[in-house]
C-alpha positions as CSV (number, residue, x, y, z in Angstrom):
1,M,90.9,57.0,63.0
2,N,87.3,55.9,62.8
3,T,84.9,58.9,63.3
4,P,81.1,58.5,63.5
5,A,79.1,59.6,60.5
6,T,77.4,63.0,60.6
7,S,74.0,61.4,59.6
8,D,73.8,63.9,56.8
9,P,74.1,62.1,53.4
10,L,75.4,65.1,51.5
11,V,78.1,65.8,54.1
12,E,79.2,62.2,53.9
13,K,79.3,62.5,50.1
14,F,81.5,65.6,50.5
15,L,83.8,63.8,52.9
16,Q,84.2,60.9,50.4
17,H,85.0,63.5,47.7
18,L,87.8,64.9,50.0
19,A,89.2,61.4,50.5
20,L,89.0,60.0,47.0
21,E,89.3,63.0,44.6
22,R,91.3,65.5,46.6
23,R,93.2,62.8,48.5
24,L,93.3,64.8,51.7
25,S,94.7,63.1,54.8
26,P,92.4,61.2,57.3
27,R,93.2,63.8,59.9
28,T,92.2,66.7,57.7
29,I,88.9,64.9,56.7
30,D,88.2,64.3,60.4
31,A,88.6,68.1,61.0
32,Y,86.1,68.8,58.2
33,R,83.7,66.3,59.7
34,R,83.9,67.8,63.1
35,D,83.4,71.3,61.8
36,L,80.3,70.5,59.7
37,A,78.9,68.3,62.5
38,D,79.1,71.3,64.9
39,F,76.9,73.3,62.5
40,L,74.4,70.4,62.3
41,K,74.4,70.1,66.1
42,W,73.9,73.9,66.6
43,R,70.7,74.1,64.5
44,P,68.0,75.1,66.9
45,D,65.4,72.6,65.6
46,Q,68.0,69.8,65.1
47,A,66.3,69.2,61.7
48,Q,68.2,68.1,58.6
49,P,69.0,71.3,56.8
50,N,67.8,72.0,53.3
51,W,71.2,73.0,52.0
52,A,69.9,74.4,48.8
53,R,67.7,76.9,50.7
54,L,69.8,77.7,53.7
55,Q,70.0,81.4,54.3
56,Q,73.1,83.5,55.0
57,A,71.4,84.9,58.1
58,E,71.3,81.4,59.6
59,I,75.0,80.9,59.2
60,R,75.7,84.4,60.5
61,S,73.6,83.6,63.5
62,Y,75.6,80.3,64.0
63,A,78.9,82.2,63.9
64,A,77.7,84.9,66.3
65,Q,76.4,82.4,68.9
66,R,79.5,80.3,68.8
67,H,81.7,83.4,69.2
68,R,79.6,84.5,72.2
69,Q,80.1,81.0,73.7
70,G,83.9,81.5,73.6
71,L,84.9,79.8,70.3
72,S,88.2,81.3,69.3
73,A,88.5,83.4,66.1
74,K,90.8,80.8,64.6
75,S,88.4,77.9,65.2
76,L,85.5,80.0,63.9
77,Q,87.4,80.8,60.7
78,R,88.1,77.1,60.1
79,R,84.4,76.2,60.6
80,L,83.2,78.9,58.1
81,A,85.9,77.7,55.7
82,A,84.5,74.2,56.0
83,L,81.0,75.4,55.2
84,R,82.3,77.4,52.1
85,S,84.2,74.3,50.8
86,F,81.1,72.1,51.3
87,Y,79.0,74.6,49.3
88,R,81.5,74.7,46.5
89,F,81.2,71.0,46.3
90,L,77.3,71.2,46.3
91,N,77.6,73.9,43.5
92,R,79.8,71.6,41.5
93,E,77.4,68.7,41.9
94,G,74.4,70.8,40.9
95,L,72.9,70.3,44.4
96,S,72.8,74.0,45.3
97,K,73.1,77.3,43.3
98,Q,74.2,79.4,46.3
99,N,77.0,79.6,48.8
100,P,75.5,81.4,51.9
101,A,78.8,81.0,53.8
102,L,80.5,83.5,51.4
103,G,80.9,87.0,52.8
104,I,80.6,85.9,56.5
105,R,83.8,86.9,58.2
106,A,85.0,85.7,61.6
107,P,86.9,88.1,63.9
108,K,90.5,88.6,62.8
109,V,93.1,86.3,64.2
110,K,96.2,88.0,65.5
111,R,99.0,86.2,63.6
112,K,101.7,84.9,65.7
113,L,105.2,85.1,64.1
114,P,107.0,81.8,63.9
115,T,109.9,81.2,66.3
116,T,113.3,80.7,64.7
117,L,116.9,80.1,65.6
118,D,119.7,82.4,64.3
119,V,122.6,81.1,62.3
120,D,124.9,80.8,65.3
121,Q,122.4,79.0,67.4
122,L,121.8,76.5,64.5
123,G,125.5,76.0,64.1
124,Q,125.7,75.1,67.7
125,L,122.6,72.8,67.5
126,L,123.9,70.9,64.4
127,A,127.3,70.3,65.8
128,L,126.3,66.9,67.3
129,P,129.0,64.8,68.8
130,G,129.2,61.0,68.5
131,S,129.5,58.4,65.8
132,A,127.0,55.7,67.0
133,P,124.2,54.9,64.5
134,L,121.6,56.9,66.5
135,D,124.0,59.9,66.6
136,L,124.5,59.8,62.8
137,R,120.7,59.4,62.3
138,D,119.8,62.3,64.4
139,Q,122.5,64.4,62.7
140,A,121.1,63.6,59.3
141,I,117.6,64.3,60.4
142,M,118.4,67.7,61.7
143,E,120.6,68.7,58.8
144,L,117.9,67.6,56.3
145,L,115.1,69.5,58.2
146,Y,117.1,72.7,58.0
147,S,118.6,72.1,54.6
148,S,115.4,71.5,52.7
149,G,112.7,73.0,55.0
150,L,110.7,69.8,55.3
151,R,107.5,69.4,57.3
152,L,107.7,66.7,59.9
153,A,105.2,64.5,58.1
154,E,107.3,64.8,54.9
155,L,110.5,63.8,56.7
156,V,109.1,60.6,58.3
157,S,107.4,59.5,55.0
158,L,110.7,59.6,53.1
159,D,111.9,56.3,51.5
160,L,115.4,55.5,50.4
161,H,114.5,55.9,46.7
162,H,113.2,59.5,47.3
163,L,116.8,60.7,47.6
164,D,118.9,61.3,44.5
165,R,122.4,61.6,46.0
166,Q,124.0,62.1,42.6
167,D,121.9,65.2,41.8
168,A,121.5,66.2,45.5
169,M,117.8,66.3,45.1
170,L,114.9,65.0,47.2
171,E,111.4,64.1,46.1
172,V,108.8,65.0,48.8
173,T,105.1,64.3,49.1
174,G,103.4,67.3,50.8
175,K,99.9,68.3,51.7
176,G,97.2,67.1,49.4
177,G,99.5,64.4,48.0
178,K,101.4,67.0,46.0
179,T,105.0,66.1,45.2
180,R,107.9,68.5,44.8
181,R,111.6,68.2,44.3
182,L,114.0,69.9,46.7
183,P,117.7,70.6,46.7
184,V,119.7,69.0,49.5
185,G,122.6,71.0,50.9
186,R,126.2,69.8,51.0
187,K,126.3,69.4,54.8
188,A,123.0,67.5,54.8
189,L,124.1,65.3,52.0
190,E,127.3,64.4,53.9
191,A,125.3,63.7,57.1
192,I,122.9,61.4,55.2
193,R,125.9,59.6,53.6
194,Q,127.3,58.9,57.0
195,W,123.9,57.7,58.3
196,L,123.4,55.4,55.3
197,K,126.7,53.6,56.2
198,A,125.3,53.0,59.7
199,R,121.7,52.3,58.7
200,P,122.1,48.5,58.1
201,E,123.0,48.1,61.8
202,L,119.5,49.2,62.7
203,A,117.2,48.7,59.7
204,K,115.2,45.5,59.1
205,A,116.1,43.9,55.7
206,D,112.7,44.8,54.1
207,E,112.4,48.3,55.6
208,T,112.3,51.1,52.9
209,A,112.2,54.1,55.2
210,L,115.1,56.5,55.0
211,F,115.1,57.0,58.8
212,V,114.5,54.1,61.2
213,S,114.1,53.5,64.9
214,R,116.1,51.3,67.3
215,Q,113.6,48.6,66.3
216,G,114.6,48.9,62.7
217,R,111.2,50.2,61.4
218,R,110.1,53.6,60.1
219,L,110.7,56.4,62.6
220,S,107.6,58.0,63.9
221,A,106.9,61.7,64.0
222,R,106.7,61.6,67.8
223,S,110.1,60.0,68.0
224,V,111.6,62.7,65.8
225,Q,110.1,65.4,68.1
226,S,111.4,63.9,71.3
227,R,114.9,63.2,69.8
228,L,115.2,66.8,68.5
229,A,114.1,68.2,71.9
230,L,116.7,66.0,73.7
231,R,119.5,66.9,71.3
232,A,118.7,70.6,71.6
233,R,118.9,70.4,75.4
234,E,122.2,68.5,75.2
235,Q,123.6,71.2,72.8
236,G,122.5,74.1,75.2
237,A,119.8,75.5,72.9
238,P,118.2,78.7,74.3
239,R,114.6,77.5,74.0
240,H,112.5,74.4,73.3
241,V,113.3,73.2,69.7
242,H,110.8,71.3,67.6
243,P,111.0,70.2,63.9
244,H,108.9,73.0,62.5
245,M,111.3,75.5,64.1
246,L,114.0,74.2,61.7
247,R,111.6,74.7,58.8
248,H,110.8,78.2,60.0
249,S,114.6,78.9,60.3
250,F,115.2,77.6,56.8
251,A,112.5,79.9,55.3
252,S,113.6,82.9,57.3
253,H,117.3,82.6,56.5
254,L,116.7,81.9,52.8
255,L,114.3,84.8,52.4
256,E,116.7,87.1,54.3
257,S,119.6,86.2,51.9
258,S,117.7,86.0,48.6
259,G,114.6,88.2,49.0
260,D,112.9,85.8,46.5
261,L,109.4,85.2,48.1
262,R,108.2,83.0,45.2
263,A,111.2,80.7,45.4
264,V,110.7,80.2,49.1
265,Q,107.0,79.6,48.6
266,E,107.8,76.8,46.1
267,L,110.5,75.2,48.3
268,L,108.1,75.2,51.3
269,G,105.2,73.8,49.2
270,H,102.8,76.6,50.2
271,A,99.7,76.7,48.0
272,D,99.1,80.3,48.9
273,I,101.9,82.9,48.9
274,S,100.2,84.7,51.8
275,T,101.3,81.8,54.0
276,T,104.9,82.5,53.0
277,Q,104.6,86.2,53.5
278,I,104.7,85.8,57.3
279,Y,108.5,85.3,56.9
280,T,108.8,88.8,55.5
281,H,107.3,90.2,58.7
282,L,109.8,88.1,60.6
283,D,112.6,89.5,58.5
284,F,111.4,93.0,59.1
285,Q,111.2,92.4,62.8
286,H,114.8,91.3,62.8
287,L,115.9,94.4,60.9
288,A,113.9,96.6,63.3
289,E,115.7,94.9,66.3
290,V,119.1,95.5,64.6
291,Y,118.2,99.1,64.0
292,D,117.1,99.6,67.6
293,Q,120.4,98.2,68.9
294,A,122.8,99.8,66.4
295,H,121.5,103.3,65.4
296,P,122.8,106.1,67.6
297,R,119.4,107.9,67.5
298,A,117.5,104.7,68.3
299,R,119.6,103.2,71.1
300,K,117.9,103.4,74.5
301,K,120.0,105.0,77.2
302,K,121.2,102.7,79.9
């Protein structure tokens, strides 16, 4: 995606740092570009800011005005985070001794709990009929998403050599180009084995992707989304199913069984354990629902 420059040389230098040193994805870099460009556009005098002398009051004024204009708390948090990251870069480069974006808080975002499927619903979803190559491919995709808790982008980027069938391990490249090794469950391994038998019927001779389309090339993220939604409808799923729902279900079921938050964090590839902690709230919500339904002093009278 080609995005116009911000016209600020220091911002452009920061974006190059994100691409070349931190190896962030083009999509993430574009988000940083838009967030910083919004601050530049907001400045009342439209002048190039002197970043080394910018005052906290000016950033606070920016945040307050954007909030009054209807910018959501989540979007405002992201824009302030972009400014803080930009200033950390300026500090590192010796271009500023301050970080005026520190200490400025956006309104709290009400955290939405992830939607999951229970074990019975997943069992029904994963019991796909059919033995055609596309049936076997879809079965392997769904089993692997649930078995290893993959992000959609991680799944579609998999190549054949990333899977070690002997050790039942998978090498995945996650956010920021970080790699991690994940175990692959018995059911998923068997589903992949069946798919690999059928894969030559679809795949082009030079294609390295683990999962391919009808045309024999790497399967796109959009195709995985649409196929999973279709399969869920065919299997009578109670709600719209998307790939991240299987990742959420993987994390929730694993945490419910093990209680090991750090292990789940590592398997999911979360940089911050606070991201993983949302699944503890989900687990507590489930326990509360069980209590309400089962305890004689909690049950509502019909």
